[in-house]
C-alpha positions in Angstrom: 19.9 42.2 -19.8 18.5 40.9 -23.0 20.9 38.0 -23.0 19.6 37.2 -19.6 16.3 37.1 -20.6 16.8 35.0 -23.7 16.0 31.3 -23.6 15.9 29.0 -26.8 12.8 27.6 -28.3 12.2 23.9 -28.3 11.7 22.1 -31.5 8.0 21.3 -30.2 7.2 25.0 -29.9 8.0 25.4 -33.6 5.4 22.8 -34.4 2.2 24.1 -36.1 -0.6 25.7 -34.0 1.6 26.2 -30.9 1.2 30.1 -31.3 -2.1 30.5 -33.1 -0.6 31.8 -36.1 0.4 35.6 -37.0 -1.9 36.8 -34.2 -0.5 34.5 -31.7 3.1 35.4 -32.3 2.1 39.2 -32.2 0.1 39.1 -28.9 1.6 38.3 -25.5 0.7 34.8 -23.9 -0.7 34.3 -20.7 1.7 33.8 -17.7 3.1 30.5 -17.5 2.9 29.8 -21.2 6.9 30.5 -21.7 9.1 27.9 -23.5 11.8 28.3 -20.8 12.1 25.2 -18.3 12.1 26.4 -14.9 14.2 24.0 -13.7 17.2 24.7 -15.6 18.2 27.7 -13.5 16.9 28.9 -10.3 15.8 32.4 -11.0 16.4 33.2 -7.1 20.0 32.4 -7.3 22.9 34.4 -8.4 23.6 31.7 -11.0 21.8 32.5 -14.4 22.1 31.2 -17.7 23.2 32.9 -20.8 23.8 31.7 -24.6 26.3 32.0 -27.2 25.9 30.7 -30.7 28.6 27.9 -31.5 28.2 26.0 -34.6 24.9 27.3 -35.6 23.4 26.0 -32.2 22.7 27.9 -28.9 25.3 26.9 -26.1 24.5 27.3 -22.5 26.8 29.2 -20.3 26.3 29.5 -16.6 27.3 32.9 -15.0 27.1 34.2 -11.4 25.3 37.6 -11.6 26.0 40.6 -9.6 23.9 43.7 -9.0 21.8 44.8 -11.9 19.8 48.3 -12.4 17.5 46.7 -15.3 19.7 47.8 -17.9 23.0 46.6 -17.0 24.2 43.5 -15.0 27.3 43.0 -13.5 28.8 39.4 -14.2 30.9 38.2 -11.2 31.8 34.8 -12.7 31.5 32.3 -15.4 33.0 31.7 -18.6 31.8 34.9 -20.4 34.6 37.2 -21.6 34.7 40.8 -22.3 33.5 41.1 -25.9 32.0 37.8 -26.4 28.7 37.8 -28.4 25.7 36.3 -26.7 22.5 35.4 -28.3 19.5 37.9 -27.3 16.8 37.0 -29.5 15.8 34.2 -32.0 14.4 34.8 -35.7 12.0 32.6 -37.0 12.6 31.5 -41.0 9.9 32.3 -43.5 8.0 29.2 -44.8 
């Protein structure tokens, strides 16, 4: 399910001051402050987006989501194959 929660950050969100330094990165942000664009995938539909790493860049793959128990999610369709590695988090480079 971590792959379903992941959304790549935009270049603007990596800019200075957007997260408030170290404390801002550690503390949760208020609702509505996430970088994910809500128009990309309808969260109420069965279609969801997961990401694979291709040539060092996240590449979106749309899947059709089935049942989920919060830990495991059934994938009913899409270009995801068994054993495919999907992006679940992004690490920030040290400055």
